[in-house]
N, C-alpha and C positions, 0 to 999 in steps of 0.2 A: 513290348512291341509298340512302335510308334503308330499313331493313327494317320494313315496316308492323307486324309483330308485336312489334317492340321499342319502338315509340312508344306510351307510355301517357299522356303528358301534354303538351299543346300550349298555348302561350299566344300570343295575338295582340294587339299594340298597335295600336289603331285611331286613325284621324284624328278630327278634332273637329267636323265638320259633318255634317248629316243626309244630304246627297247622298253624301258620302264613305262614310258608314256603309252606305248602300244598295249602293254599289259593292263593298263588301267581302263581301256575302252570297254570291256565287258562290265566293269563296275559302273561306268557312266550309263551305259545302256540299261543296266538293271535298275539304276536309280530312276531313270525316266519311266520305266514300267511300274516300279513300286510306288512312286510318288508323282503321279501324272500332273498334279497341279503345281508342282514345285519348279522354281527357277534354279538352275544349276550353274554355279560359278566355279570355274577352275582357277586355282592360284598356282602359278607355274613360273619356272625360269625361262628366259628367252630362248635357249637352245631347243626346247621342245614345243615352242609356239607353232612352228610350221606343221608338226604332226597333229596338234590340237585342231588347227584350221582345216586339215584334210579330213578330220573325223566327223565334225558336226554333231558330236554327242553331248555337248553342253551349250548353254545359252550364251555364256559370257566368260571372258578371261580377265584376270588381273595379274600383272607381272610382279614377281618377287625377285628383286635384283640380288645378285650374289654378294656384292660388297656394298650394299646400300648403307647410307648414314642412318643415325638414329631418327632424324627427321623424316627420311624416306620410309623407314619402317613404320613409324607412327602414322604417316599418311596412308599407308596400306591398311593399318588397323582401322583407321577412320572409314576407309572405303568398305571394309568388311562389316563394320557396325552399321553403316548406312544401308546395307542390304538385309539387315535384321535376320541373320541365319537361324533357322530352327534346328539344323543338323550340320555338323562338321565332321568330315572324314579326313584323317591325317595319314597319308601313305608313307611318310618319312618317320624315322625314329629319332631325328635330330631335335634339339631343344627349341630352336627358333619357331618352326611352324606350330609346335605344341603350345608355346606361349601365345602366339598370335591367335590360335584357335580359342584359347581361354579369354584373351583380351577382346575378342570379337563379340563376347557375351552370348555365344551360342550355347543353349541349354544342354544340348547333347553333343558330346565330343568323343569320337571313336578313333582308336589307334591301336598300335601293337603293344603287347607286353614287352618290357625291357626298353621302352621308349624313354629317352632322357626327358626328365620332368613329367614322366607319365602319370604322376599323381594328379595332374591337371585334367586328365581325361576322365570321362564318365563311364566309358565302356572300353574294354581291352580284349583283344583276340591274340591267340598264339601265332607267332610267325615262325615258319620252318624254312631254313635255308635262305637263298638269295631272294630278291624281289621277284614276284611272279604273279600271274593272274590268280592262281588259287589262293595265295596269301591275301591279295586284295579282297577277294570275295568272302574270305573269312570275316572281314570287318562288317560286311552286310549281314552275315549270318549271326554275328554277335548282337545284332538288333532284332533278330527274329525274321529277317527278310530273306526269302528264297531267291537266289540269283535267276534272272531271266535269260542270261547268256553266260556261258562258261568259256567261250572261245572268242577271239577277236576277228575271225574271218569275216570279211565283208563290211567291217566297221570303219574301214578307210576307203576312200574313193579318190582316184586321180581326177582333178578338175578337167572338164571338157576342153576348155581353151588350152590348157597345158598339154593335154593329150594330142590335140591337133598340131601344136607347135612341135612337139617331140616327133610326131609322125613326119612332119616336113623336114626336121633336122636329120632324122635317120635316112629318109629318102635321098636327101642331098649328099649324105655320106656313103651312099651306095647300099643302103639297107631298106628296100621298099617293103611294103606290107606283106608280101607273100614269102619273104625270106625268113627262115627260122632264126630267132635271136636267143643266144645264150648270154646271160649277164653274170659276170664274175664280180664278187665283192670281197677282196682279200683283207681289208682292214678291220681293226677293232679300235675302240676308243683308247686314248693314250694310257689310261690306267688299266687297260685290259689287254695290253700287247702280248701277254702270255698266251692268248687264244689264237695268235696268228700262225698260219702255215708257212711254207717255204715259197720263195719266188720261183724256184725251179719247178716245183709242183704245179703252181698256177700256170706257168708257161707251157708245161706239158699238156695240161687240160685244154688250154686255149688252142694249141696246135692240133689236138685231136679233132676238135669241132670245126676250126677254121678250114681244115682240109676237106670237109664234107661239102657236097654240093648244096647250093641254096641255103647256106648256114653262115651266120655272122656271129662274131664274138665281141662283146663290149665289156669294158671294165669300168667300175664306178667306185666312188669313195671320196673322202675329203683329202686324203694324202696322195701325193704323186705316185704313180705306179710305173715309172719309167724303166726300172730294171726289169720288171716282168715283160713289158713291151719289147725291150731290147733282147731279152732271152728268147722270146717266141720267134719261131721261124715264119709263121703265118701272120696275116694282118689282124690287128686288134684295134677296135674303135675305142680310143682312150677318152672316157667321159669324166675322169676324176677332176673334181674341182670346177667343172664346166656346166653345172646345172643348178637352177634354183630348186627349192624343195618341191615345188609343184612339178617341175620338169623331171626331177629325180623320181618322184612317184609315178609319173607317166612312163618313164623308162622301165621301171620295175614291173609296171602293169602290162606293158607291151611284151615283156620277155616271155618266151616259151618255157624257159627254165632259168632259175636263179641258183647259183652255187656260191656259198659263202660260209664264213665262220660264224659262230654264235655272236651276233651283233644286232644293233638296231636295224640295219639294212635287211637282215634276214627276216626279222619279224614284220617289218613294213611290207616286204614282198609277200610273205605268207598272209598277212591281213588283207592285201589286195586280191588274194586268190591265186597268186602265181605259185606254181609248183616249185618246191625248194629241195635242194640237197645241202644238208648242213654238216660242217666238219666240227666235231666236238672233242674236247680233251679235258681241260680243267673244269668245265661246267657240265651239268647233268641234263641230258636231253629229256629225261623224265620230268624235269622241273621247268626248264626253259627251252624245250624243243619247239620247233615250228608247229603251230596249231592248224588243224584242218586235215584234209585227206590227201593222200598221195605223196607226202613228203618222205624223204629218206635221210637217214643219218649215217655218217661214216665216222668210225672211231678206230683207234689203235689200242688194243687192250693193254693196260698197264695197271698194276695193283693199286697205285695211288690215285687213279682217276675214277671219279671226279674228286678234285681236292678243294675247289672253290678258291684257290689262292690267287693272288695278284702277281706273285713272283715264283720262280722255280729254281731250286738248287741242283737239279739233275738234268738241266739242259732241255726242258720242255719236250721230253721224249714222246709224250702222248700226242703231240701235234707234229713234231718234226718227222716222226716215223710213219705217219700216214702215207701210204703209197698212192702215187698218181693214178695207177691202174685201178685201185679200189674206188677212187672218186669218179673216174671215167665210167667204170662199170655201173655204179649207182646212178650216174647221170643218164646213161643210155637206158637203164631200166625205168627210170622215172619218165623219160620221154616216150618210151614204148607204152606206158600205162596211162599217159596223160588224158586220153579221151574218157577213161573210166572215172576220173576224179574232177568233174566240173562242179565246183561248190555253188550252191544256191545263194543268191544275195538275200540278206535278211531285210526284206522290205518293211518289216514291222518297226524298223529303227531308221527311218529316213533322216538325213542330215537336217539339223536345225539351222535357221538363218544365222549367219555369222554376225557377231557384234563386237565392236571395240569398247573398251572400258571408258567410263568418264574419269575425271580427275579423282573422284572419290573423296574429295576434301569436304 
């Protein structure tokens, strides 16, 4: 077990997707509690930088480019050495971050078993299933550290300025503060399209809520949702591709209910404290379900679900066969119970000041 007083610098190599970044927030918060004198540096890809900035759970970030040259990679190694790390945690099982952790001269390097080049690690923990909060916390436990947080709820905050701007945008679009807002997020990442539901289902859910008084429906995501908007009979506020990451967080924070597939958006919404209805098929809600209270999961029972596969040879029946009525019923139940599930903010983990990296050379 490490002496907390002796750990002054910690570096964490993050995974590359938004949901995985959210899963790492309890790890960062727990590191802050276990090593209060340490400076925490997150090493990450550009796509997750926005989520890192919304969290405030680490002191500094360094960017690891996806297709960097050898010179770029060595520059990053020099930046890591400059920070003189006492402890490195590698959330990826790929060879590159493991080698970089070794080259940084960090004396303690923690990662998962079956990591490529894993013999360069000093401590290893078992990884079970896909990336998850629990897997990440096992790396702490491999050091004898008891996690201070096991959930990500409240470890993201929408910036105040973005919240005000989103409020103004919604008001201008006919959604003032007193109107109930249902946010739909139909998309998954390109490599996880197997998780997606049907456009017809989304349109039916949108129509159910847009027909209700003092209720508006918005749809969000990086990909266009024009077909869903066209299929719907009622109005949908199409926000796809029209928000910065801060505005996107403010939109999810404003929502009275979020409905989506297992995706980064779902976990961002849950981390912000928004109630979630999640549609699950190939993934397991017991592992990557929304964290916190009051969330509901909708599934269509199939013997092969969850399979954790990226492709499906039987037509994605676990997702395609989810009935719109089942989603609507879960959403109405979640809204009816909303007042009973107001999550407390974890004030013991306030956001750290944001910092940009220096050149590291």
